[in-house]
mmCIF file as gemmi writes it, N, C-alpha and C atoms, coordinates in Angstrom:
data_model
loop_
_atom_site.group_PDB
_atom_site.id
_atom_site.type_symbol
_atom_site.label_atom_id
_atom_site.label_alt_id
_atom_site.label_comp_id
_atom_site.label_asym_id
_atom_site.label_entity_id
_atom_site.label_seq_id
_atom_site.pdbx_PDB_ins_code
_atom_site.Cartn_x
_atom_site.Cartn_y
_atom_site.Cartn_z
_atom_site.occupancy
_atom_site.B_iso_or_equiv
_atom_site.pdbx_formal_charge
_atom_site.auth_seq_id
_atom_site.auth_asym_id
_atom_site.pdbx_PDB_model_num
ATOM 1 N N . UNK Axp A 1 ? -119.799 34.744 -96.872 1 0 ? 1 A 1
ATOM 2 C CA . UNK Axp A 1 ? -119.008 34.224 -97.682 1 0 ? 1 A 1
ATOM 3 C C . UNK Axp A 1 ? -117.691 34.744 -97.782 1 0 ? 1 A 1
ATOM 4 N N . UNK Axp A 2 ? -117.753 36.248 -97.245 1 0 ? 2 A 1
ATOM 5 C CA . UNK Axp A 2 ? -117.034 36.775 -95.858 1 0 ? 2 A 1
ATOM 6 C C . UNK Axp A 2 ? -116.317 36.166 -95.634 1 0 ? 2 A 1
ATOM 7 N N . UNK Axp A 3 ? -116.805 35.996 -94.629 1 0 ? 3 A 1
ATOM 8 C CA . UNK Axp A 3 ? -116.345 35.398 -93.259 1 0 ? 3 A 1
ATOM 9 C C . UNK Axp A 3 ? -116.167 34.261 -93.326 1 0 ? 3 A 1
ATOM 10 N N . UNK Axp A 4 ? -116.262 32.612 -94.927 1 0 ? 4 A 1
ATOM 11 C CA . UNK Axp A 4 ? -115.017 32.148 -95.008 1 0 ? 4 A 1
ATOM 12 C C . UNK Axp A 4 ? -114.118 32.729 -95.916 1 0 ? 4 A 1
ATOM 13 N N . UNK Axp A 5 ? -113.885 33.637 -96.802 1 0 ? 5 A 1
ATOM 14 C CA . UNK Axp A 5 ? -112.567 34.362 -96.965 1 0 ? 5 A 1
ATOM 15 C C . UNK Axp A 5 ? -111.572 34.937 -96.161 1 0 ? 5 A 1
ATOM 16 N N . UNK Axp A 6 ? -112.401 35.552 -94.835 1 0 ? 6 A 1
ATOM 17 C CA . UNK Axp A 6 ? -111.626 35.691 -94.161 1 0 ? 6 A 1
ATOM 18 C C . UNK Axp A 6 ? -110.764 34.972 -93.152 1 0 ? 6 A 1
ATOM 19 N N . UNK Axp A 7 ? -111.603 33.721 -92.734 1 0 ? 7 A 1
ATOM 20 C CA . UNK Axp A 7 ? -110.613 32.232 -92.49 1 0 ? 7 A 1
ATOM 21 C C . UNK Axp A 7 ? -109.784 31.608 -93.062 1 0 ? 7 A 1
ATOM 22 N N . UNK Axp A 8 ? -110.261 31.911 -95.02 1 0 ? 8 A 1
ATOM 23 C CA . UNK Axp A 8 ? -109.715 31.088 -95.723 1 0 ? 8 A 1
ATOM 24 C C . UNK Axp A 8 ? -107.735 32.23 -95.688 1 0 ? 8 A 1
ATOM 25 N N . UNK Axp A 9 ? -108.252 33.587 -95.691 1 0 ? 9 A 1
ATOM 26 C CA . UNK Axp A 9 ? -106.469 33.913 -95.425 1 0 ? 9 A 1
ATOM 27 C C . UNK Axp A 9 ? -105.726 34.167 -94.125 1 0 ? 9 A 1
ATOM 28 N N . UNK Axp A 10 ? -107.014 34.082 -93.306 1 0 ? 10 A 1
ATOM 29 C CA . UNK Axp A 10 ? -106.368 33.596 -91.671 1 0 ? 10 A 1
ATOM 30 C C . UNK Axp A 10 ? -106.012 32.602 -91.705 1 0 ? 10 A 1
ATOM 31 N N . UNK Axp A 11 ? -106.093 31.825 -92.297 1 0 ? 11 A 1
ATOM 32 C CA . UNK Axp A 11 ? -105.713 30.308 -92.175 1 0 ? 11 A 1
ATOM 33 C C . UNK Axp A 11 ? -103.82 30.43 -93.25 1 0 ? 11 A 1
ATOM 34 N N . UNK Axp A 12 ? -104.873 30.639 -94.572 1 0 ? 12 A 1
ATOM 35 C CA . UNK Axp A 12 ? -103.442 30.654 -95.572 1 0 ? 12 A 1
ATOM 36 C C . UNK Axp A 12 ? -102.097 31.883 -93.906 1 0 ? 12 A 1
ATOM 37 N N . UNK Axp A 13 ? -102.343 32.606 -94.073 1 0 ? 13 A 1
ATOM 38 C CA . UNK Axp A 13 ? -101.056 33.809 -92.565 1 0 ? 13 A 1
ATOM 39 C C . UNK Axp A 13 ? -100.401 32.383 -91.106 1 0 ? 13 A 1
ATOM 40 N N . UNK Axp A 14 ? -101.569 31.296 -90.916 1 0 ? 14 A 1
ATOM 41 C CA . UNK Axp A 14 ? -101.235 30.848 -89.868 1 0 ? 14 A 1
ATOM 42 C C . UNK Axp A 14 ? -100.358 29.718 -90.214 1 0 ? 14 A 1
ATOM 43 N N . UNK Axp A 15 ? -100.65 29.481 -91.82 1 0 ? 15 A 1
ATOM 44 C CA . UNK Axp A 15 ? -100.281 27.997 -92.165 1 0 ? 15 A 1
ATOM 45 C C . UNK Axp A 15 ? -98.448 29.003 -92.616 1 0 ? 15 A 1
ATOM 46 N N . UNK Axp A 16 ? -98.22 29.877 -92.702 1 0 ? 16 A 1
ATOM 47 C CA . UNK Axp A 16 ? -97.117 29.793 -92.892 1 0 ? 16 A 1
ATOM 48 C C . UNK Axp A 16 ? -95.794 30.441 -91.99 1 0 ? 16 A 1
ATOM 49 N N . UNK Axp A 17 ? -97.085 30.956 -90.568 1 0 ? 17 A 1
ATOM 50 C CA . UNK Axp A 17 ? -96.4 30.897 -89.563 1 0 ? 17 A 1
ATOM 51 C C . UNK Axp A 17 ? -95.492 29.22 -88.796 1 0 ? 17 A 1
ATOM 52 N N . UNK Axp A 18 ? -96.475 28.273 -88.97 1 0 ? 18 A 1
ATOM 53 C CA . UNK Axp A 18 ? -96.3 27.011 -88.461 1 0 ? 18 A 1
ATOM 54 C C . UNK Axp A 18 ? -94.872 26.598 -89.534 1 0 ? 18 A 1
ATOM 55 N N . UNK Axp A 19 ? -95.127 27.203 -90.963 1 0 ? 19 A 1
ATOM 56 C CA . UNK Axp A 19 ? -94.129 26.624 -91.897 1 0 ? 19 A 1
ATOM 57 C C . UNK Axp A 19 ? -92.786 27.258 -91.335 1 0 ? 19 A 1
ATOM 58 N N . UNK Axp A 20 ? -92.899 28.713 -91.265 1 0 ? 20 A 1
ATOM 59 C CA . UNK Axp A 20 ? -91.627 29.163 -90.615 1 0 ? 20 A 1
ATOM 60 C C . UNK Axp A 20 ? -90.559 28.896 -88.916 1 0 ? 20 A 1
ATOM 61 N N . UNK Axp A 21 ? -92.155 28.542 -88.429 1 0 ? 21 A 1
ATOM 62 C CA . UNK Axp A 21 ? -91.414 27.126 -86.514 1 0 ? 21 A 1
ATOM 63 C C . UNK Axp A 21 ? -91.179 26.224 -86.972 1 0 ? 21 A 1
ATOM 64 N N . UNK Axp A 22 ? -91.639 25.246 -88.719 1 0 ? 22 A 1
ATOM 65 C CA . UNK Axp A 22 ? -90.866 23.85 -88.58 1 0 ? 22 A 1
ATOM 66 C C . UNK Axp A 22 ? -89.151 24.054 -89.415 1 0 ? 22 A 1
ATOM 67 N N . UNK Axp A 23 ? -88.846 25.085 -89.899 1 0 ? 23 A 1
ATOM 68 C CA . UNK Axp A 23 ? -87.554 24.835 -91.054 1 0 ? 23 A 1
ATOM 69 C C . UNK Axp A 23 ? -87.109 25.453 -89.78 1 0 ? 23 A 1
ATOM 70 N N . UNK Axp A 24 ? -86.947 26.044 -88.852 1 0 ? 24 A 1
ATOM 71 C CA . UNK Axp A 24 ? -86.485 26.389 -87.635 1 0 ? 24 A 1
ATOM 72 C C . UNK Axp A 24 ? -85.702 25.416 -86.852 1 0 ? 24 A 1
ATOM 73 N N . UNK Axp A 25 ? -86.691 25.214 -86.493 1 0 ? 25 A 1
ATOM 74 C CA . UNK Axp A 25 ? -86.807 23.413 -86.248 1 0 ? 25 A 1
ATOM 75 C C . UNK Axp A 25 ? -86.016 22.093 -87.07 1 0 ? 25 A 1
ATOM 76 N N . UNK Axp A 26 ? -85.759 22.488 -88.307 1 0 ? 26 A 1
ATOM 77 C CA . UNK Axp A 26 ? -85.63 21.282 -89.335 1 0 ? 26 A 1
ATOM 78 C C . UNK Axp A 26 ? -84.038 21.68 -89.289 1 0 ? 26 A 1
ATOM 79 N N . UNK Axp A 27 ? -83.733 23.234 -89.452 1 0 ? 27 A 1
ATOM 80 C CA . UNK Axp A 27 ? -82.25 23.948 -88.848 1 0 ? 27 A 1
ATOM 81 C C . UNK Axp A 27 ? -81.805 23.286 -88.609 1 0 ? 27 A 1
ATOM 82 N N . UNK Axp A 28 ? -81.718 23.28 -87.088 1 0 ? 28 A 1
ATOM 83 C CA . UNK Axp A 28 ? -81.266 23.21 -85.744 1 0 ? 28 A 1
ATOM 84 C C . UNK Axp A 28 ? -80.914 21.468 -86.093 1 0 ? 28 A 1
ATOM 85 N N . UNK Axp A 29 ? -81.472 20.822 -86.681 1 0 ? 29 A 1
ATOM 86 C CA . UNK Axp A 29 ? -81.023 19.365 -87.083 1 0 ? 29 A 1
ATOM 87 C C . UNK Axp A 29 ? -80.801 18.368 -85.757 1 0 ? 29 A 1
ATOM 88 N N . UNK Axp A 30 ? -81.01 17.571 -85.338 1 0 ? 30 A 1
ATOM 89 C CA . UNK Axp A 30 ? -81.328 16.659 -84.547 1 0 ? 30 A 1
ATOM 90 C C . UNK Axp A 30 ? -82.204 15.594 -84.511 1 0 ? 30 A 1
ATOM 91 N N . UNK Axp A 31 ? -81.943 14.592 -83.185 1 0 ? 31 A 1
ATOM 92 C CA . UNK Axp A 31 ? -83.808 13.798 -83.16 1 0 ? 31 A 1
ATOM 93 C C . UNK Axp A 31 ? -85.207 14.772 -83.295 1 0 ? 31 A 1
ATOM 94 N N . UNK Axp A 32 ? -84.734 15.754 -82.458 1 0 ? 32 A 1
ATOM 95 C CA . UNK Axp A 32 ? -86.068 17.451 -82.526 1 0 ? 32 A 1
ATOM 96 C C . UNK Axp A 32 ? -86.824 17.396 -84.229 1 0 ? 32 A 1
ATOM 97 N N . UNK Axp A 33 ? -85.657 17.09 -85.508 1 0 ? 33 A 1
ATOM 98 C CA . UNK Axp A 33 ? -86.243 17.76 -87.206 1 0 ? 33 A 1
ATOM 99 C C . UNK Axp A 33 ? -86.531 16.765 -86.777 1 0 ? 33 A 1
ATOM 100 N N . UNK Axp A 34 ? -85.592 15.401 -86.74 1 0 ? 34 A 1
ATOM 101 C CA . UNK Axp A 34 ? -86.416 14.017 -86.947 1 0 ? 34 A 1
ATOM 102 C C . UNK Axp A 34 ? -87.647 13.518 -86.258 1 0 ? 34 A 1
ATOM 103 N N . UNK Axp A 35 ? -87.76 14.37 -85.495 1 0 ? 35 A 1
ATOM 104 C CA . UNK Axp A 35 ? -89.651 13.74 -85.397 1 0 ? 35 A 1
ATOM 105 C C . UNK Axp A 35 ? -90.771 14.847 -85.181 1 0 ? 35 A 1
ATOM 106 N N . UNK Axp A 36 ? -90.196 16.084 -85.72 1 0 ? 36 A 1
ATOM 107 C CA . UNK Axp A 36 ? -90.911 16.886 -86.203 1 0 ? 36 A 1
ATOM 108 C C . UNK Axp A 36 ? -91.189 16.784 -87.866 1 0 ? 36 A 1
ATOM 109 N N . UNK Axp A 37 ? -90.078 16.425 -88.25 1 0 ? 37 A 1
ATOM 110 C CA . UNK Axp A 37 ? -90.431 15.904 -89.708 1 0 ? 37 A 1
ATOM 111 C C . UNK Axp A 37 ? -92.491 13.957 -89.74 1 0 ? 37 A 1
ATOM 112 N N . UNK Axp A 38 ? -91.243 13.393 -88.832 1 0 ? 38 A 1
ATOM 113 C CA . UNK Axp A 38 ? -92.112 11.923 -88.757 1 0 ? 38 A 1
ATOM 114 C C . UNK Axp A 38 ? -94.03 13.07 -88.529 1 0 ? 38 A 1
ATOM 115 N N . UNK Axp A 39 ? -93.767 13.722 -87.323 1 0 ? 39 A 1
ATOM 116 C CA . UNK Axp A 39 ? -94.835 14.032 -87.193 1 0 ? 39 A 1
ATOM 117 C C . UNK Axp A 39 ? -95.99 14.777 -87.89 1 0 ? 39 A 1
ATOM 118 N N . UNK Axp A 40 ? -95.11 15.537 -89.02 1 0 ? 40 A 1
ATOM 119 C CA . UNK Axp A 40 ? -95.737 16.415 -89.776 1 0 ? 40 A 1
ATOM 120 C C . UNK Axp A 40 ? -96.313 15.249 -90.492 1 0 ? 40 A 1
ATOM 121 N N . UNK Axp A 41 ? -95.611 14.786 -91.04 1 0 ? 41 A 1
ATOM 122 C CA . UNK Axp A 41 ? -96.067 13.609 -91.931 1 0 ? 41 A 1
ATOM 123 C C . UNK Axp A 41 ? -97.481 12.246 -91.834 1 0 ? 41 A 1
ATOM 124 N N . UNK Axp A 42 ? -97.775 12.555 -90.473 1 0 ? 42 A 1
ATOM 125 C CA . UNK Axp A 42 ? -98.501 11.822 -90.021 1 0 ? 42 A 1
ATOM 126 C C . UNK Axp A 42 ? -99.512 11.866 -89.809 1 0 ? 42 A 1
ATOM 127 N N . UNK Axp A 43 ? -99.599 13.554 -89.688 1 0 ? 43 A 1
ATOM 128 C CA . UNK Axp A 43 ? -100.547 14.925 -89.077 1 0 ? 43 A 1
ATOM 129 C C . UNK Axp A 43 ? -101.297 14.689 -90.654 1 0 ? 43 A 1
ATOM 130 N N . UNK Axp A 44 ? -100.607 15.061 -91.571 1 0 ? 44 A 1
ATOM 131 C CA . UNK Axp A 44 ? -101.506 15.184 -92.861 1 0 ? 44 A 1
ATOM 132 C C . UNK Axp A 44 ? -101.635 14.426 -93.14 1 0 ? 44 A 1
ATOM 133 N N . UNK Axp A 45 ? -101.385 13.496 -93.174 1 0 ? 45 A 1
ATOM 134 C CA . UNK Axp A 45 ? -102.394 11.451 -93.909 1 0 ? 45 A 1
ATOM 135 C C . UNK Axp A 45 ? -103.887 11.481 -92.604 1 0 ? 45 A 1
ATOM 136 N N . UNK Axp A 46 ? -103.461 11.772 -91.447 1 0 ? 46 A 1
ATOM 137 C CA . UNK Axp A 46 ? -104.07 11.809 -91.01 1 0 ? 46 A 1
ATOM 138 C C . UNK Axp A 46 ? -105.681 12.746 -91.202 1 0 ? 46 A 1
ATOM 139 N N . UNK Axp A 47 ? -105.122 14.248 -91.373 1 0 ? 47 A 1
ATOM 140 C CA . UNK Axp A 47 ? -105.947 15.813 -91.549 1 0 ? 47 A 1
ATOM 141 C C . UNK Axp A 47 ? -106.424 15.034 -93.097 1 0 ? 47 A 1
ATOM 142 N N . UNK Axp A 48 ? -105.92 14.538 -94.099 1 0 ? 48 A 1
ATOM 143 C CA . UNK Axp A 48 ? -106.758 14.059 -95.181 1 0 ? 48 A 1
ATOM 144 C C . UNK Axp A 48 ? -107.878 12.933 -94.789 1 0 ? 48 A 1
ATOM 145 N N . UNK Axp A 49 ? -107.504 11.983 -94.444 1 0 ? 49 A 1
ATOM 146 C CA . UNK Axp A 49 ? -108.317 10.911 -94.333 1 0 ? 49 A 1
ATOM 147 C C . UNK Axp A 49 ? -109.762 12.099 -92.994 1 0 ? 49 A 1
ATOM 148 N N . UNK Axp A 50 ? -109.543 12.548 -92.052 1 0 ? 50 A 1
ATOM 149 C CA . UNK Axp A 50 ? -110.578 13.658 -91.684 1 0 ? 50 A 1
ATOM 150 C C . UNK Axp A 50 ? -111.177 13.977 -92.284 1 0 ? 50 A 1
ATOM 151 N N . UNK Axp A 51 ? -110.246 14.808 -93.411 1 0 ? 51 A 1
ATOM 152 C CA . UNK Axp A 51 ? -111.519 15.584 -94.337 1 0 ? 51 A 1
ATOM 153 C C . UNK Axp A 51 ? -112.331 15.456 -94.994 1 0 ? 51 A 1
ATOM 154 N N . UNK Axp A 52 ? -111.353 14.146 -95.908 1 0 ? 52 A 1
ATOM 155 C CA . UNK Axp A 52 ? -112.771 13.751 -96.534 1 0 ? 52 A 1
ATOM 156 C C . UNK Axp A 52 ? -113.663 12.647 -96.179 1 0 ? 52 A 1
ATOM 157 N N . UNK Axp A 53 ? -113.309 12.63 -94.592 1 0 ? 53 A 1
ATOM 158 C CA . UNK Axp A 53 ? -114.696 11.745 -94.152 1 0 ? 53 A 1
ATOM 159 C C . UNK Axp A 53 ? -115.497 12.981 -93.697 1 0 ? 53 A 1
ATOM 160 N N . UNK Axp A 54 ? -115.413 13.924 -93.978 1 0 ? 54 A 1
ATOM 161 C CA . UNK Axp A 54 ? -116.149 15.4 -93.243 1 0 ? 54 A 1
ATOM 162 C C . UNK Axp A 54 ? -116.913 16.084 -94.451 1 0 ? 54 A 1
ATOM 163 N N . UNK Axp A 55 ? -116.443 15.394 -95.358 1 0 ? 55 A 1
ATOM 164 C CA . UNK Axp A 55 ? -116.581 16.047 -97.204 1 0 ? 55 A 1
ATOM 165 C C . UNK Axp A 55 ? -117.433 14.562 -97.164 1 0 ? 55 A 1
ATOM 166 N N . UNK Axp A 56 ? -117.642 13.659 -97.146 1 0 ? 56 A 1
ATOM 167 C CA . UNK Axp A 56 ? -118.617 12.654 -97.444 1 0 ? 56 A 1
ATOM 168 C C . UNK Axp A 56 ? -119.748 12.281 -96.52 1 0 ? 56 A 1
ATOM 169 N N . UNK Axp A 57 ? -120 13.33 -95.325 1 0 ? 57 A 1
ATOM 170 C CA . UNK Axp A 57 ? -120.917 13.355 -94.064 1 0 ? 57 A 1
ATOM 171 C C . UNK Axp A 57 ? -121.285 14.563 -94.477 1 0 ? 57 A 1
ATOM 172 N N . UNK Axp A 58 ? -120.807 15.185 -95.668 1 0 ? 58 A 1
ATOM 173 C CA . UNK Axp A 58 ? -121.723 17.064 -96.003 1 0 ? 58 A 1
ATOM 174 C C . UNK Axp A 58 ? -121.696 18.36 -94.805 1 0 ? 58 A 1
ATOM 175 N N . UNK Axp A 59 ? -120.508 17.902 -94.599 1 0 ? 59 A 1
ATOM 176 C CA . UNK Axp A 59 ? -119.232 19.426 -93.768 1 0 ? 59 A 1
ATOM 177 C C . UNK Axp A 59 ? -119.33 20.674 -94.879 1 0 ? 59 A 1
ATOM 178 N N . UNK Axp A 60 ? -120.016 21.198 -94.73 1 0 ? 60 A 1
ATOM 179 C CA . UNK Axp A 60 ? -119.059 22.876 -95.981 1 0 ? 60 A 1
ATOM 180 C C . UNK Axp A 60 ? -117.864 23.288 -95.628 1 0 ? 60 A 1
ATOM 181 N N . UNK Axp A 61 ? -117.63 23.907 -96.111 1 0 ? 61 A 1
ATOM 182 C CA . UNK Axp A 61 ? -116.411 24.608 -96.149 1 0 ? 61 A 1
ATOM 183 C C . UNK Axp A 61 ? -116.22 25.131 -95.159 1 0 ? 61 A 1
ATOM 184 N N . UNK Axp A 62 ? -117.207 25.948 -94.308 1 0 ? 62 A 1
ATOM 185 C CA . UNK Axp A 62 ? -116.429 27.104 -93.137 1 0 ? 62 A 1
ATOM 186 C C . UNK Axp A 62 ? -115.601 25.583 -92.442 1 0 ? 62 A 1
ATOM 187 N N . UNK Axp A 63 ? -116.253 24.466 -92.016 1 0 ? 63 A 1
ATOM 188 C CA . UNK Axp A 63 ? -116.276 23.606 -91.175 1 0 ? 63 A 1
ATOM 189 C C . UNK Axp A 63 ? -115.007 23.242 -91.663 1 0 ? 63 A 1
ATOM 190 N N . UNK Axp A 64 ? -114.636 22.763 -92.326 1 0 ? 64 A 1
ATOM 191 C CA . UNK Axp A 64 ? -113.629 22.592 -92.98 1 0 ? 64 A 1
ATOM 192 C C . UNK Axp A 64 ? -112.155 23.261 -92.803 1 0 ? 64 A 1
ATOM 193 N N . UNK Axp A 65 ? -112.48 24.745 -93.027 1 0 ? 65 A 1
ATOM 194 C CA . UNK Axp A 65 ? -111.43 25.737 -92.828 1 0 ? 65 A 1
ATOM 195 C C . UNK Axp A 65 ? -111.279 25.94 -90.952 1 0 ? 65 A 1
ATOM 196 N N . UNK Axp A 66 ? -112.567 25.333 -90.492 1 0 ? 66 A 1
ATOM 197 C CA . UNK Axp A 66 ? -112.602 25.768 -88.374 1 0 ? 66 A 1
ATOM 198 C C . UNK Axp A 66 ? -111.51 24.978 -88.26 1 0 ? 66 A 1
ATOM 199 N N . UNK Axp A 67 ? -111.902 24.204 -89.06 1 0 ? 67 A 1
ATOM 200 C CA . UNK Axp A 67 ? -110.951 22.406 -88.755 1 0 ? 67 A 1
ATOM 201 C C . UNK Axp A 67 ? -109.694 22.156 -89.034 1 0 ? 67 A 1
ATOM 202 N N . UNK Axp A 68 ? -108.889 22.875 -89.785 1 0 ? 68 A 1
ATOM 203 C CA . UNK Axp A 68 ? -108.137 22.765 -90.652 1 0 ? 68 A 1
ATOM 204 C C . UNK Axp A 68 ? -107.06 24.771 -89.518 1 0 ? 68 A 1
ATOM 205 N N . UNK Axp A 69 ? -107.833 25.526 -89.107 1 0 ? 69 A 1
ATOM 206 C CA . UNK Axp A 69 ? -107.719 26.451 -88.524 1 0 ? 69 A 1
ATOM 207 C C . UNK Axp A 69 ? -106.704 26.033 -86.597 1 0 ? 69 A 1
ATOM 208 N N . UNK Axp A 70 ? -107.42 25.319 -86.004 1 0 ? 70 A 1
ATOM 209 C CA . UNK Axp A 70 ? -108.448 24.776 -85.188 1 0 ? 70 A 1
ATOM 210 C C . UNK Axp A 70 ? -106.323 23.619 -84.79 1 0 ? 70 A 1
ATOM 211 N N . UNK Axp A 71 ? -106.017 23.407 -85.66 1 0 ? 71 A 1
ATOM 212 C CA . UNK Axp A 71 ? -105.102 21.885 -85.917 1 0 ? 71 A 1
ATOM 213 C C . UNK Axp A 71 ? -103.887 23.052 -86.21 1 0 ? 71 A 1
ATOM 214 N N . UNK Axp A 72 ? -103.957 24.16 -87.024 1 0 ? 72 A 1
ATOM 215 C CA . UNK Axp A 72 ? -102.819 23.873 -87.566 1 0 ? 72 A 1
ATOM 216 C C . UNK Axp A 72 ? -102.278 25.172 -86.07 1 0 ? 72 A 1
ATOM 217 N N . UNK Axp A 73 ? -103.535 26.218 -85.882 1 0 ? 73 A 1
ATOM 218 C CA . UNK Axp A 73 ? -103.185 26.7 -84.036 1 0 ? 73 A 1
ATOM 219 C C . UNK Axp A 73 ? -102.325 25.876 -82.731 1 0 ? 73 A 1
ATOM 220 N N . UNK Axp A 74 ? -102.937 24.977 -83.013 1 0 ? 74 A 1
ATOM 221 C CA . UNK Axp A 74 ? -102.238 23.557 -82.102 1 0 ? 74 A 1
ATOM 222 C C . UNK Axp A 74 ? -100.696 23.601 -82.398 1 0 ? 74 A 1
ATOM 223 N N . UNK Axp A 75 ? -100.749 22.737 -83.585 1 0 ? 75 A 1
ATOM 224 C CA . UNK Axp A 75 ? -99.253 23.284 -84.22 1 0 ? 75 A 1
ATOM 225 C C . UNK Axp A 75 ? -97.998 24.782 -83.864 1 0 ? 75 A 1
ATOM 226 N N . UNK Axp A 76 ? -98.985 25.231 -84.148 1 0 ? 76 A 1
ATOM 227 C CA . UNK Axp A 76 ? -98.316 26.93 -83.633 1 0 ? 76 A 1
ATOM 228 C C . UNK Axp A 76 ? -97.662 27.417 -82.224 1 0 ? 76 A 1
ATOM 229 N N . UNK Axp A 77 ? -98.664 26.488 -81.571 1 0 ? 77 A 1
ATOM 230 C CA . UNK Axp A 77 ? -98.629 26.174 -79.577 1 0 ? 77 A 1
ATOM 231 C C . UNK Axp A 77 ? -97.665 25.736 -79.68 1 0 ? 77 A 1
ATOM 232 N N . UNK Axp A 78 ? -97.637 24.497 -80.277 1 0 ? 78 A 1
ATOM 233 C CA . UNK Axp A 78 ? -96.679 23.353 -80.249 1 0 ? 78 A 1
ATOM 234 C C . UNK Axp A 78 ? -95.339 23.577 -80.031 1 0 ? 78 A 1
ATOM 235 N N . UNK Axp A 79 ? -95.435 24.249 -81.838 1 0 ? 79 A 1
ATOM 236 C CA . UNK Axp A 79 ? -93.564 24.339 -81.685 1 0 ? 79 A 1
ATOM 237 C C . UNK Axp A 79 ? -92.616 25.682 -81.055 1 0 ? 79 A 1
ATOM 238 N N . UNK Axp A 80 ? -94.355 26.734 -80.345 1 0 ? 80 A 1
ATOM 239 C CA . UNK Axp A 80 ? -93.651 28.317 -80.039 1 0 ? 80 A 1
ATOM 240 C C . UNK Axp A 80 ? -93.008 27.94 -78.482 1 0 ? 80 A 1
ATOM 241 N N . UNK Axp A 81 ? -93.622 27.047 -77.802 1 0 ? 81 A 1
ATOM 242 C CA . UNK Axp A 81 ? -93.487 26.456 -76.232 1 0 ? 81 A 1
ATOM 243 C C . UNK Axp A 81 ? -91.312 25.854 -77.121 1 0 ? 81 A 1
ATOM 244 N N . UNK Axp A 82 ? -91.198 25.154 -78.121 1 0 ? 82 A 1
ATOM 245 C CA . UNK Axp A 82 ? -90.404 24.763 -77.853 1 0 ? 82 A 1
ATOM 246 C C . UNK Axp A 82 ? -89.484 24.203 -79 1 0 ? 82 A 1
């Protein structure tokens, strides 16, 4: 249970970092910002569908949080690069 709490807290912190990186990209404007906005919405739709499927097939909270941390980490790396 404590691990779930720590992982959830880390997810919150990592998500805030991705939000900051995206806001920087949006502030610069241009086609990159437009593409990022569309990508962000599409990612959220896919994440919702995949999470709903995972819950329906018996995934537990630790698995769901782990998957979200993987997604957020990938976004952080991608946004930090460029």
